[in-house]
C-alpha positions in Angstrom: 0.0 0.0 0.0 1.3 3.5 -0.9 2.8 5.2 2.1 1.1 8.5 1.2 -2.2 7.0 2.3 -1.1 6.0 5.8 -2.5 9.2 7.3 -5.9 8.5 5.9 -6.1 5.0 7.2 -5.4 6.3 10.7 -8.1 8.9 10.4 -10.9 6.7 9.0 -10.1 4.1 11.7 -10.4 6.7 14.4 -13.6 8.1 12.9 -15.1 4.7 13.3 -13.8 4.1 16.9 -14.7 7.6 18.1 -18.4 7.1 17.4 -19.0 3.3 17.7 -18.7 0.5 20.1 -15.7 -1.8 20.4 -18.1 -4.8 19.9 -18.0 -4.0 16.2 -16.1 -6.5 14.0 -14.9 -6.6 10.4 -16.2 -10.1 10.3 -19.7 -9.3 11.6 -21.5 -10.4 8.3 -19.1 -13.2 7.4 -21.7 -15.8 8.6 -24.8 -13.8 8.6 -24.5 -12.8 4.9 -21.2 -13.2 3.2 -22.6 -11.9 -0.1 -23.4 -8.4 1.4 -20.1 -6.6 1.1 -19.4 -7.8 -2.5 -22.8 -6.5 -3.5 -22.1 -3.1 -1.9 -18.8 -2.9 -3.7 -20.3 -3.7 -7.1 -22.9 -1.0 -6.9 -20.5 1.6 -5.6 -18.0 0.9 -8.4 -20.7 1.2 -11.0 -22.1 4.5 -9.6 -18.6 6.0 -9.4 -17.8 4.8 -12.9 -21.0 6.6 -14.2 -20.3 9.8 -12.2 -16.8 10.1 -10.5 -18.2 12.9 -8.3 -20.5 10.3 -6.6 -17.5 8.9 -4.7 -17.1 12.2 -2.8 -20.8 12.3 -2.1 -20.9 8.8 -0.7 -17.9 9.5 1.5 -19.5 12.7 2.8 -22.7 10.8 3.7 -20.8 8.7 6.2 -18.9 11.7 7.6 -22.1 13.8 8.1 -23.9 10.8 9.6 -21.2 10.1 12.2 -20.8 13.7 13.4 -24.4 14.1 14.6 -23.8 12.8 18.1 -25.1 14.3 21.3 -23.0 12.2 23.7 -26.2 11.1 25.5 -26.0 7.5 24.4 -25.6 6.2 28.0 -29.1 7.6 28.8 -31.0 7.6 25.5 -29.9 5.6 22.5 -31.0 8.3 20.1 -28.3 10.3 18.4 -25.2 8.1 18.5 -23.1 9.2 15.6 -22.8 6.5 12.9 -26.4 5.4 13.1 -27.9 6.1 9.7 -30.0 9.0 11.0 -29.0 11.2 8.1 -30.9 8.9 5.7 -34.3 9.3 7.4 -36.8 11.5 5.6 -39.0 14.0 7.6 -42.1 12.7 9.4 -44.6 14.0 11.9 -42.2 12.9 14.6 -38.9 14.2 13.3 -37.2 16.8 11.1 -34.8 15.2 8.6 -31.1 16.0 9.0 -31.0 16.4 5.2 -32.4 20.0 5.8 -29.6 21.0 8.2 -27.4 23.9 7.2 -24.5 21.7 6.4 -26.6 19.3 4.4 -29.3 21.2 2.6 -28.9 21.2 -1.2 -25.4 19.7 -0.6 -25.5 16.0 0.5 -26.6 13.5 -2.1 -26.2 9.9 -3.2 -29.3 8.7 -1.4 -30.6 6.9 -4.5 -27.3 4.9 -4.6 -27.8 3.9 -0.9 -31.4 2.9 -1.7 -30.2 0.7 -4.5 -27.6 -0.9 -2.3 -30.1 -1.5 0.5 -32.5 -3.3 -1.9 -29.8 -5.4 -3.4 -28.2 -6.4 -0.1 -31.6 -7.4 1.4 -32.2 -9.5 -1.7 -28.9 -11.4 -1.6 -29.2 -11.8 2.2 -32.8 -13.0 1.9 -34.0 -10.4 4.5 -33.0 -7.1 6.1 -29.7 -8.1 7.7 -27.2 -5.2 7.0 -28.0 -1.9 8.7 -28.1 1.4 6.8 -25.5 2.7 9.1 -23.1 -0.1 8.1 -23.9 0.4 4.5 -22.7 4.0 4.8 -19.5 2.9 6.5 -18.7 0.4 3.8 -19.8 2.7 1.0 -17.3 5.3 2.2 -14.5 2.9 2.1 -15.4 1.5 -1.4 -15.9 5.0 -2.8 -12.4 6.0 -1.8 -11.0 2.7 -3.2 -12.8 3.2 -6.5 -11.1 6.6 -6.9 -7.6 5.2 -6.3 -7.4 5.7 -2.6 -6.5 3.2 0.3 -8.5 0.4 1.7 -9.1 -0.4 5.4 -11.1 -2.9 7.4 -14.5 -1.5 8.3 -15.8 -2.6 11.7 -19.4 -3.6 11.3 -22.4 -4.4 13.5 -24.0 -0.9 13.8 -27.7 -0.6 14.4 -30.0 2.1 12.8 -31.5 4.9 14.8 -35.2 5.4 15.0 -35.1 9.2 14.9 -33.1 12.1 13.6 -32.4 15.7 14.7 -32.0 18.6 12.3 -31.4 20.9 15.3 -28.5 18.8 16.5 -27.1 18.5 13.0 -27.2 22.3 12.7 -25.1 22.7 15.8 -22.5 20.0 15.4 -21.6 19.7 11.7 -18.4 21.7 10.9 -18.9 24.6 8.5 -16.8 25.7 5.5 -16.2 29.1 7.2 -14.6 27.7 10.4 -11.2 28.8 11.5 -8.6 26.4 12.9 -9.5 26.7 16.6 -13.1 26.1 15.8 -12.3 23.1 13.7 -10.0 21.6 16.3 -12.7 22.0 19.0 -15.4 20.6 16.7 -13.4 17.4 16.0 -12.4 17.2 19.7 -16.0 17.0 20.6 -16.2 13.9 18.5 -13.2 12.3 20.2 -11.0 13.1 17.2 -7.6 14.9 17.4 -5.7 17.3 15.1 -4.2 14.4 13.0 -7.8 13.1 12.4 -8.9 16.6 11.5 -6.2 17.1 8.8 -6.4 13.5 7.5 -10.2 13.5 7.2 -10.2 16.9 5.6 -8.1 15.2 3.0 -11.4 13.7 1.8 -11.7 16.9 -0.1 -9.1 15.6 -2.5 -12.2 14.3 -4.3 -15.3 16.2 -5.4 -16.4 19.8 -6.0 -18.0 22.6 -4.1 -20.6 25.2 -4.9 -19.8 28.9 -5.5 -22.1 29.9 -2.6 -19.8 28.0 -0.2 -16.5 29.5 -1.2 -17.4 32.9 -2.6 -16.5 34.9 0.5 -13.0 33.3 0.5 -12.1 34.0 -3.1 -13.2 37.7 -2.8 -12.2 38.6 0.7 -9.5 36.3 2.1 -5.8 37.5 2.3 -4.3 34.0 2.8 -5.1 33.0 -0.8 -2.9 32.7 -3.9 -4.0 35.7 -6.1 -3.8 33.7 -9.3 -6.0 31.0 -7.8 -8.6 33.5 -6.5 -8.7 35.0 -10.0 -9.2 31.6 -11.6 -12.1 30.7 -9.2 -13.8 34.1 -9.7 -14.1 33.4 -13.4 -16.9 30.9 -12.6 -18.1 32.3 -9.3 -19.2 36.0 -9.7 -19.9 38.2 -6.7 -23.6 37.8 -7.4 -25.4 34.9 -9.0 -24.0 31.5 -10.0 -24.5 30.1 -6.5 -24.6 26.5 -7.8 -21.6 26.8 -10.1 -19.1 24.2 -9.2 -15.3 24.2 -8.6 -13.0 21.3 -7.6 -11.3 21.1 -4.2 -8.0 20.3 -6.0 -6.8 19.8 -9.6 -7.7 16.1 -9.6 -11.3 15.9 -8.2 -11.9 12.4 -9.5 -8.7 10.9 -8.1 -8.0 10.2 -4.5 -4.5 11.6 -4.0 -2.5 14.2 -2.1 -3.1 17.1 -4.5 -5.4 18.7 -1.9 -2.6 19.1 0.6 -0.2 20.4 -2.1 -2.9 23.0 -2.8 -3.0 24.1 0.8 0.8 24.7 0.9 0.3 27.0 -2.1 -2.6 28.8 -0.4 -5.0 27.3 -2.9 -7.5 25.8 -0.5 -11.0 26.3 -1.8 -12.8 26.7 1.5 -11.8 28.8 4.5 -11.9 25.6 6.6 -9.5 23.9 4.2 -6.9 26.7 4.2 -7.2 27.0 8.0 -5.3 23.7 8.3 -2.2 25.3 6.8 -1.9 28.8 8.2 0.1 29.7 11.3 3.6 28.4 10.6 3.6 29.3 6.9 2.5 32.9 7.9 5.5 33.2 10.2 7.8 31.9 7.5 6.4 34.3 4.8 7.0 37.4 7.0 10.4 36.3 8.2 11.5 35.6 4.6 10.2 39.0 3.5 12.0 40.8 6.4 15.3 39.0 5.7 15.0 39.7 2.0 14.6 43.5 2.7 17.4 43.5 5.2 19.6 40.4 5.5 20.8 41.6 8.9 17.3 41.0 10.3 17.9 37.3 10.3 20.6 37.6 12.9 18.4 40.0 14.9 15.5 37.6 15.0 17.7 34.7 15.9 19.2 36.7 18.8 15.8 37.6 20.2 15.1 33.9 20.8 18.6 33.4 22.3 18.3 36.3 24.7 14.7 35.3 25.6 15.6 31.8 26.5 18.7 32.6 28.6 16.7 34.7 31.2 15.9 31.9 33.5 16.2 31.9 37.3 15.7 28.1 37.8 12.9 28.7 40.3 10.1 27.4 38.1 9.1 24.8 40.7 8.3 27.6 43.1 7.3 30.6 41.0 6.3 30.3 37.3 7.8 33.6 36.5 11.2 33.6 34.7 11.4 30.3 32.9 13.6 30.7 29.9 11.8 30.7 26.5 8.7 32.5 27.7 8.6 35.7 25.6 9.5 37.9 28.5 12.1 39.8 26.4 9.2 41.2 24.3 7.4 42.9 27.1 7.6 46.7 27.4 8.1 48.3 30.9 5.1 48.8 33.1 4.6 50.0 36.7 5.2 46.5 37.9 8.5 45.7 36.1 11.2 47.1 33.9 11.7 45.6 30.4 14.5 43.2 29.8 15.2 45.3 26.6 17.1 47.7 28.9 19.4 45.0 30.3 23.2 45.4 29.5 23.2 42.7 26.9 20.1 44.0 25.2 20.1 47.8 25.4 20.5 49.5 22.0 21.4 46.0 20.7 18.4 43.7 20.3 16.0 44.6 17.6 13.4 43.1 15.3 10.4 43.7 17.6 8.4 45.3 14.8 8.7 42.1 12.7 7.5 40.0 15.7 4.5 42.4 16.0 3.7 41.9 12.3 4.0 38.2 12.7 1.7 38.2 15.8 -1.0 40.2 14.0 -1.0 38.0 11.0 -0.9 34.7 12.9 -3.8 35.8 15.1 -5.7 36.8 11.9 -5.3 33.5 10.1 -6.0 31.5 13.2 -9.0 33.5 14.1 -7.9 34.4 17.6 -4.7 34.5 19.8 -3.6 30.8 19.6 0.2 31.0 19.0 2.2 32.3 21.9 4.8 35.0 21.4 7.4 32.6 22.8 6.6 30.1 20.1 6.8 32.9 17.5 10.3 33.7 18.6 11.3 30.0 18.4 9.9 29.5 14.9 11.2 32.9 13.6 14.7 31.9 14.8 14.5 28.7 12.7 13.1 30.4 9.7 15.7 33.2 9.8 18.5 30.7 9.8 16.9 28.9 6.9 16.3 32.1 5.0 20.1 32.8 5.2 21.0 29.4 3.8 21.3 27.5 7.0 19.8 24.3 8.2 16.3 23.6 9.3 15.0 21.7 12.4 11.7 20.7 13.9 10.7 23.3 16.5 8.9 21.9 19.5 5.8 24.1 20.2 3.4 24.7 23.0 5.1 27.4 25.0 3.1 29.9 27.0 3.9 33.6 27.5 5.1 35.0 30.8 3.2 37.7 32.6 6.3 39.6 33.8 9.9 40.4 33.0 13.1 41.0 35.0 15.9 43.3 33.9 18.0 42.5 36.9 18.0 38.8 36.1 18.8 39.5 32.4 21.8 41.6 33.5 23.1 38.7 35.5 22.6 35.8 33.2 23.1 37.0 29.6 26.6 36.2 28.3 28.7 39.2 27.5 31.0 39.9 24.6 34.0 40.1 26.9 33.7 36.7 28.5 36.6 34.3 28.3 36.1 30.6 27.7 35.7 29.3 31.3 33.1 32.0 31.9 31.2 31.1 28.7 31.3 27.4 29.5 29.9 28.1 33.0 27.2 30.5 31.6 26.0 27.9 29.2 26.2 25.1 31.8 23.8 27.2 34.0 21.3 26.9 31.2 21.7 23.1 30.9 23.8 23.5 27.8 27.3 22.0 27.2 30.4 23.0 25.3 29.1 21.7 22.0 25.9 23.8 22.5 28.1 26.8 23.3 29.8 26.6 19.9 26.6 26.2 18.0 24.7 28.9 19.7 27.5 31.5 19.7 28.3 31.0 16.0 25.3 32.5 14.2 26.0 36.1 15.2 25.9 37.2 11.6 24.7 40.5 10.1 26.1 44.0 9.7 25.8 46.9 7.2 28.1 49.6 6.0 28.7 51.2 9.4 29.1 47.9 11.3 31.8 45.3 11.4 30.7 41.7 10.3 31.5 38.7 12.5 32.8 36.9 9.5 33.4 37.7 5.8 29.9 36.5 4.8 27.5 38.2 7.2 24.4 37.5 5.1 25.0 33.9 4.5 24.7 31.1 7.1 28.0 29.1 6.6 31.1 28.1 8.4 33.2 31.2 7.6 32.9 32.2 11.3 34.8 29.1 12.4 37.5 29.6 9.8 38.0 33.1 11.1 38.5 31.8 14.6 41.2 29.3 13.5 43.0 32.3 11.9 42.6 34.3 15.2 40.2 36.7 13.4 37.3 36.5 15.9 35.6 39.8 16.2 34.7 39.6 19.9 36.7 38.3 22.9 34.0 35.8 23.6 34.3 34.6 20.0 38.0 34.0 19.9 37.8 32.5 23.4 36.4 29.4 21.7 39.6 28.9 19.9 42.4 29.9 22.2 44.1 26.7 23.3 41.2 25.5 25.3 38.8 22.6 25.4 36.6 23.8 22.5 39.4 24.1 20.0 38.7 20.7 18.5 35.0 21.6 17.8 35.9 24.8 16.2 38.4 23.0 13.8 35.7 20.4 13.1 33.1 22.9 12.1 35.5 25.0 10.1 36.2 21.9 7.9 32.9 20.1 8.0 29.8 22.2 7.3 27.5 19.2 7.6 28.6 18.6 11.2 27.9 22.2 12.1 24.5 22.1 10.4 23.5 19.0 12.4 24.8 20.2 15.7 23.5 23.7 15.3 20.0 22.3 14.8 20.2 20.1 17.8 21.4 22.9 20.0 18.7 25.3 18.9 16.2 22.6 19.9 17.9 22.2 23.3 18.0 26.0 23.8 14.3 26.3 22.8 13.4 23.8 25.5 14.9 25.9 28.3 12.1 25.7 30.9 9.2 27.1 28.9 5.8 27.9 30.4 3.3 25.3 29.2 -0.2 24.0 29.9 -2.1 26.4 32.1 1.0 28.4 33.1 1.4 31.9 31.8 -0.9 33.0 29.0 -1.2 33.5 25.2 -0.6 37.3 24.8 -2.8 39.3 22.4 0.0 41.9 22.1 3.5 40.5 22.5 4.7 43.7 24.2 2.0 43.7 26.9 0.6 41.4 29.5 -3.1 40.6 28.8 
């Protein structure tokens, strides 16, 4: 099986487990009616062959059936998720879920389900297979018919005796949802972020109506301009509500084109593009800032460094100064003085306006303050290095922002340019970092314009020229040359000067280690609305 479909197998499996009992079994009908599943597959394949778009509709029926779940099954076995309630027409006792906002004039394929039900009951000799199980099998067979993966469907569901349009209105995810809303919506179904992204990949097949995506193509800013123009050609500002557009360039093939579209900001729905928003937004702004002024890369990297190092080691008592917590970004208040005025920062650290720009854009694309200022610093540091030709690494995220700052502590703990090697080693040791980390973290002090002196001959390129300079005793600062002065770090300097790959690998590891210096997490701290002020 193709590795690219592994994520989908995980998600479809979890969708089934999240809304059904563990008494279900893939072999449920093996003895009751072994002809049932082959009969379903034949009809699905024929329907998809006649109209490839039908595959997307049949997959969607299962999705929209399972999500209508009120979590009251322990008291009333009424609305239990994957129970076939979506298929019921209106009666005096119930309002059909087909008329819910997320379904009306949108879900279809019911005639195929009716055909399957008749044929399955015929081959089984009586009603044996539930409509809910038919939807689950049909979803799998539709994906398979369009070139997607196969998975074992757990069977044995029973059909509900009622439906709830009101509940469907309140629980089905909408095309206009932002990322936090989507995550919460799926969480309410017992599904996680991986399930959210993988199941959204079902949009790799099928089309959507102009009415659903019009607002995005005319008003969104996180959209490729050429893509928006292309979609506007068949979706005018007024009229044409039922005009169709594909979710990706291959609407009749189950592949990964949908995700490639999102990376290019070509998601058709707001809820699609929301899956790929925060980190790409940071990267775009960092790349633009470094392109305008290459020195900005060094400045943004330094912000993360100087934020993480202000750590008093008292996190078990007071969750105040814990390292990578965004405290450096806070302006002075009546309660504390900003760390920007510390000796190692005053008239030196910069790039705050870029961080402000990133914060505003990330909050916009996420719909609300979701990404902490501390995490923004960590990601901006990585993206700055990458923009200048350096390595990349996976940034661990989930930091919280501090609610205070401490200039005095910053004065005491930030390494100074005049430190000798023993002092530098001790300074890094106090942060839980070793000599190898010291070399990697000190190295990327690049930057410089016409009235500044560069740290090495290539201040706008992330390379190993810095180390070659040290070997030649051309280190600009005392603390730079201290790393190659007959001491215990000489060997590392020589290694990096001759082996860029070794430096790339070690620098990435040390950035990860530094970014993990006692961050605020969980319920500690906050997610600031403005990185310069406590909420």
